[in-house]
Each structure stands twice: as structure tokens, then as C-alpha cells.
C-alpha positions in Angstrom: 165.6 106.8 187.7 165.4 108.1 184.2 162.0 108.9 182.6 160.5 106.0 180.6 158.7 106.3 177.3 156.6 103.5 178.0 154.2 103.2 180.8 152.7 100.2 180.5 153.4 97.1 178.1 151.4 94.1 177.7 152.7 91.0 175.4 150.0 88.0 174.9 148.4 88.6 178.1 145.9 86.1 178.8 143.7 85.3 181.8 141.3 82.3 182.0 138.9 81.5 185.0 137.6 77.8 185.1 138.1 77.3 181.5 136.6 80.6 180.3 138.9 83.0 178.6 138.5 86.4 180.2 141.7 88.0 178.5 143.1 86.7 175.3 146.4 87.4 174.2 146.2 91.4 174.7 149.3 93.1 173.5 149.6 96.9 173.5 151.8 99.9 174.8 150.6 102.7 176.7 152.7 105.7 176.5 154.1 108.1 179.3 151.7 110.5 180.1 148.9 109.2 177.9 145.0 109.0 178.8 144.3 105.7 177.2 141.2 104.1 177.0 139.5 100.5 177.3 136.0 100.7 175.5 134.1 97.6 175.6 130.6 96.2 176.7 130.5 94.9 180.4 132.4 91.5 180.7 134.5 92.4 177.8 137.8 92.0 180.1 138.2 95.5 180.8 138.6 95.2 184.8 140.4 92.0 184.5 143.0 93.7 182.6 143.5 96.3 185.0 143.4 93.8 188.1 146.4 91.9 186.3 148.3 95.1 186.0 147.6 96.2 189.3 148.8 92.9 190.8 145.7 91.8 192.3 145.3 89.1 189.8 147.7 86.9 188.1 148.0 86.4 184.2 147.4 82.9 183.0 150.0 83.4 180.4 151.8 86.3 179.0 153.8 89.2 180.5 153.0 92.7 181.5 154.9 95.5 182.8 154.2 98.7 184.3 156.8 101.6 184.9 159.1 98.7 183.4 158.2 96.7 186.6 156.9 93.1 185.7 153.9 92.6 187.3 154.8 89.1 188.5 158.4 89.5 189.2 158.1 92.9 190.8 154.8 93.2 192.3 155.8 95.3 195.2 157.5 98.0 192.8 154.3 98.2 190.6 152.0 99.0 193.4 154.4 101.7 194.9 154.0 103.4 191.6 150.4 103.2 190.7 147.0 104.4 191.7 143.9 103.0 191.6 140.3 104.2 191.4 137.9 101.1 191.6 134.4 100.5 189.7 132.9 99.9 193.4 133.8 102.7 196.1 136.2 101.7 198.7 136.3 104.3 201.0 135.6 104.5 204.6 132.1 106.1 205.2 132.7 106.5 209.0 136.0 108.6 208.4 136.2 112.1 207.0 137.4 112.7 203.6 140.7 114.2 205.1 140.9 111.0 207.4 140.5 108.7 204.3 143.2 110.6 202.5 145.6 110.5 205.6 144.8 106.6 206.1 145.8 105.8 202.6 149.2 108.2 202.9 149.9 106.0 206.1 149.8 102.8 204.4 152.3 103.9 201.6 154.7 105.1 204.3 154.2 108.7 203.6 155.9 111.0 206.8 153.1 113.2 208.6 154.4 116.2 206.9 154.5 114.9 203.6 151.0 113.7 204.3 149.5 116.9 205.2 151.0 118.5 202.2 149.7 116.0 199.8 146.2 115.9 201.4 146.1 119.3 200.6 147.5 119.5 197.2 145.0 116.4 196.2 142.0 118.1 197.9 142.3 121.5 195.9 142.8 119.2 192.7 139.4 117.9 193.1 138.2 120.8 194.9 137.0 119.1 197.9 138.7 121.4 200.7 135.8 122.9 202.1 134.0 119.2 202.4 137.3 117.8 203.5 136.3 117.4 207.4 132.6 116.0 206.6 132.0 112.7 206.8 132.0 110.5 203.6 128.7 109.1 204.4 127.4 112.7 203.7 129.0 113.0 200.1 127.1 112.8 197.0 128.1 110.3 194.4 130.1 112.5 192.5 132.2 113.8 195.6 133.1 110.1 196.5 134.3 109.5 193.0 136.3 113.0 193.2 137.7 111.7 196.8 138.8 108.2 195.3 140.7 109.9 192.5 142.3 112.0 195.2 143.3 109.0 197.2 144.6 107.4 193.8 147.0 110.2 193.8 148.1 110.8 197.1 151.6 109.0 196.7 152.0 110.6 193.4 151.8 107.6 191.2 153.4 107.3 187.9 149.9 105.4 186.3 146.6 105.5 187.4 143.9 103.2 186.5 140.4 104.2 186.6 137.7 101.6 186.3 134.5 102.8 184.8 135.0 106.1 186.8 131.5 107.4 186.0 129.3 104.4 186.4 125.9 105.2 187.9 126.4 109.0 188.0 124.1 111.6 186.1 125.2 113.1 183.0 126.0 116.5 184.6 128.1 114.9 187.3 129.9 112.5 184.8 130.9 115.5 182.8 132.4 117.6 186.0 134.4 114.1 186.4 135.7 114.0 182.8 136.9 117.6 183.5 138.7 116.7 186.6 140.3 113.6 184.8 141.3 115.6 182.0 143.2 118.4 184.1 145.0 115.7 186.2 146.3 114.2 183.3 147.4 117.2 181.8 148.7 119.3 184.8 150.2 115.9 186.8 151.6 114.3 183.7 150.0 110.9 185.3 149.6 108.3 182.6 145.9 106.6 182.8 144.3 103.6 181.9 140.4 104.2 182.0 138.0 101.7 181.3 134.5 102.2 180.0 131.4 101.1 178.1 130.4 104.8 177.4 131.3 105.7 174.0 131.2 109.5 174.5 133.2 109.2 177.6 136.1 107.4 175.4 135.6 109.9 172.7 135.8 112.8 174.7 138.8 112.0 177.2 141.0 109.4 175.8 144.3 110.0 173.6 143.6 106.2 172.2 141.2 103.9 172.5 141.4 100.0 172.3 137.9 98.6 171.8 138.2 95.4 173.4 135.3 92.6 173.0 135.1 88.9 174.5 138.8 89.4 176.1 140.3 90.4 172.8 141.5 93.7 171.3 139.5 94.1 168.2 140.7 98.1 167.3 143.2 100.5 168.4 143.8 103.8 167.1 142.7 107.4 168.2 138.9 108.1 168.4 139.2 110.2 165.3 141.1 107.6 163.1 138.8 104.8 164.3 135.9 106.6 163.3 137.7 107.6 159.7 138.1 104.1 159.4 134.5 103.6 159.0 134.1 106.3 156.4 131.4 108.4 154.9 128.1 109.2 156.6 125.4 107.4 158.4 121.9 107.6 157.4 119.4 106.0 160.1 115.9 105.0 159.0 113.1 104.4 161.5 110.2 102.4 160.1 107.5 100.3 162.0 107.9 97.2 160.1 109.8 95.7 157.0 113.2 96.5 158.2 114.8 93.1 157.1 112.9 93.6 153.8 114.5 97.3 153.4 118.1 96.1 154.4 117.6 93.8 151.7 116.6 96.0 149.0 119.3 98.6 149.7 122.1 95.9 149.8 122.3 96.1 146.1 122.8 99.9 145.5 126.4 100.8 144.3 126.1 104.3 146.4 125.7 102.5 149.6 128.6 101.1 151.1 127.5 99.3 154.1 124.1 98.1 155.7 123.3 97.2 159.3 120.6 96.9 161.4 121.0 98.4 164.9 118.5 98.6 168.1 115.5 98.4 165.9 116.8 101.2 163.3 118.2 100.7 159.7 121.7 102.2 159.6 123.1 102.8 155.8 126.9 104.0 155.1 127.2 106.2 152.5 129.7 108.7 150.9 127.6 111.5 150.5 124.6 111.6 153.0 122.9 114.9 151.5 122.8 113.6 148.3 121.9 109.9 149.3 118.7 110.4 151.6 116.1 111.8 148.2 117.3 108.3 146.5 116.7 106.3 149.7 113.3 107.7 150.2 112.3 107.5 146.7 113.1 103.8 146.2 111.5 103.0 149.7 108.3 104.6 148.5 108.7 102.8 145.2 108.4 99.5 147.1 105.8 100.6 149.8 108.3 100.7 152.4 107.0 103.5 155.2 109.6 105.4 156.6 108.9 107.4 160.0 112.2 109.3 160.2 115.6 109.9 158.6 118.6 111.1 160.3 122.2 112.1 159.0 125.6 112.0 161.4 128.9 111.1 161.2 130.5 107.7 162.5 131.0 107.1 166.1 132.9 104.8 168.3 129.6 102.9 168.4 129.6 102.5 164.5 133.4 101.3 165.1 132.4 98.6 167.2 129.6 97.7 165.4 131.9 97.2 162.5 134.4 95.2 164.1 131.9 93.1 166.0 128.9 93.1 164.3 126.6 94.2 167.3 126.3 97.1 169.3 127.9 97.7 173.1 125.3 96.8 175.3 124.3 99.2 177.4 123.4 99.0 181.1 120.0 97.0 181.5 117.6 97.9 183.9 118.5 95.5 186.3 122.0 96.4 186.3 121.1 100.2 187.1 118.9 99.2 189.9 122.0 96.9 191.3 124.0 100.3 190.9 121.5 102.8 192.4 121.2 100.3 195.1 124.9 100.5 196.1 124.9 104.3 195.8 121.8 104.4 198.0 123.8 102.0 200.6 126.9 104.4 200.3 125.2 107.4 201.6 123.3 105.5 204.8 
């Protein structure tokens, strides 16, 4: 079979659940070998999108192809050519890492010799050779994630789907997982679609990012181009009160391109931050507005999301993080 330039293509892909639209006419292409990101808050439609592409659910309307196979007309061929790393672990903790991989190979019809070779290859890729024969219930959360990635690669898929691959992991482990994902994408030439609500993850890993909110793609480009579309510098002002008054005050200044309130701070987009700060502080002082602190930075993907939706990507709440920690604890029992 000849190589294809497009690994995944969707056209007006829509999914409704009981009258609610989870995915709203999503049209995009993922190039072969690309590490493509879907960035958005919880409930934006990211997992629904992957579930359709992996044939676990059917779309309400629209079409999608993976490796040129239609997800509705050729579901078996799609499943043969993809790997999946789920948001929640699906490993058997009563088996060893090696046994989990062997079981996956058997399910995909790999012969004994091919299974042995692939198990050694993928264990080496994720650096788990030394723990291959330990029970999975003794693995850390990061080791489980690495094993799940290895399992997703066992049958040499053309496309790998990663659904929130670092959710619930500590920052150091997250960055190690990033390193594995980057290397696998480059060395194995596997096309990847990664969903995340972490801005830094999408920025660090993805060749292109689709920002999705309420089932719609609101922006799509490289992380750098998305940030450049915002333009200028971001000045963040921290103050105890009068934030609404300050926002109104600065809206009329010609040198300020945009004014926004985010997480209790006032964000001003300007062309030249270093020159604008003295003017801003002087005007605030003149109107008896007390500024506690000032910071200057370049735009982030958070600013891009705010620009297109008028709100910030909601981080995990305390209750959600407690549920994640509870799942991780249950995994290790």
C-alpha cells in the first residue's frame, strides 16, 4: 500500500447526545507523521472526537477517515491501523508489564516470534526493560503511562491517539512522558493526535494545535502562529480592588490594543511593554488605583483561547483532582 500524505481527515464531524451537541461540524486534516494537538477545557469534545476516530462511537453526521479508511464503512481496518492510550488506565494490574503487552499482541493476531520481538522493541522505547516482569500494580503512575504507550505501539500502528496522556501526573513525570512522545513521533514516524487541557503541553509537543471549545474548533495553526496572531506583549496588573474601574480607564488609551480580566488580574495587550508600563503606572496613580505588582510576558496559548472564547481554559478543580488521585491510588492497590 502506498504511503498517504493525510493520516486523518474529518468533514463536518458532528456528535449529539440526547439533544446536546458534543461535537459541532469539526473539519480538519492531520498530516502523516504530524503530532497534532486538540487543546481545550474538560467537556470541550476532545475525547468524543477520539472516540469517533477510533470507532468506539458513531458520529451523528459528517464523515471521518483514518489512514484512508472510513470510520463507519471500514471500522475493522481503522482499528487495525491505530493505537490508543486512554485517559483512564486499561491495564490489567494482576499481570506483569510483559504479560500485558503479550495479551495485546495476541488480540491483534501477532505470532509468537513477532510478539517477542515487538515486546522487546517497545519496552526498550519506553525504558521499561528492567520492570517488564514486575506486576503492574507495583508501577508508578508514570510507569503505567509509559507501558500504555508501549502497548499502543505493539502492533505498529500508523496513527496513535493519546487522550490526556499526562493527566494526574506530577510535573517532573509529565515532562518525561513528553520526551517519550516526542521521540516516538520522530523515530517511529507515527502520526499522533494528542488531547490536552494543559497549554504548556500543547505548546511544547505539537506541530499544530486545534483549539476546541463547546464542540467547535475556534482556531487551528502552529502554536507559534496562534500566539503571533494575538500580537504584542501582555502586561498583567495585580490589584486588591477597582479592577473593573481600571479596565474601563485603560480601554480609551490608544497604545493599549486590548483589555481583559482573567483570574482576578487585569491583562493589557500592548505593542511595546517596556515603554507602556511607566505610562500605565502613572495613570493608575493619578486615578488613585493601587497596583500591587506588574508582570510583562509574551502571549501564551491561554491568551489565544481567551481571545477566541472570552474566557480562560478552566484548570482542574479540587474535586476533579481528588477523583484523579483516587483513581491512581486504586490502581496501585
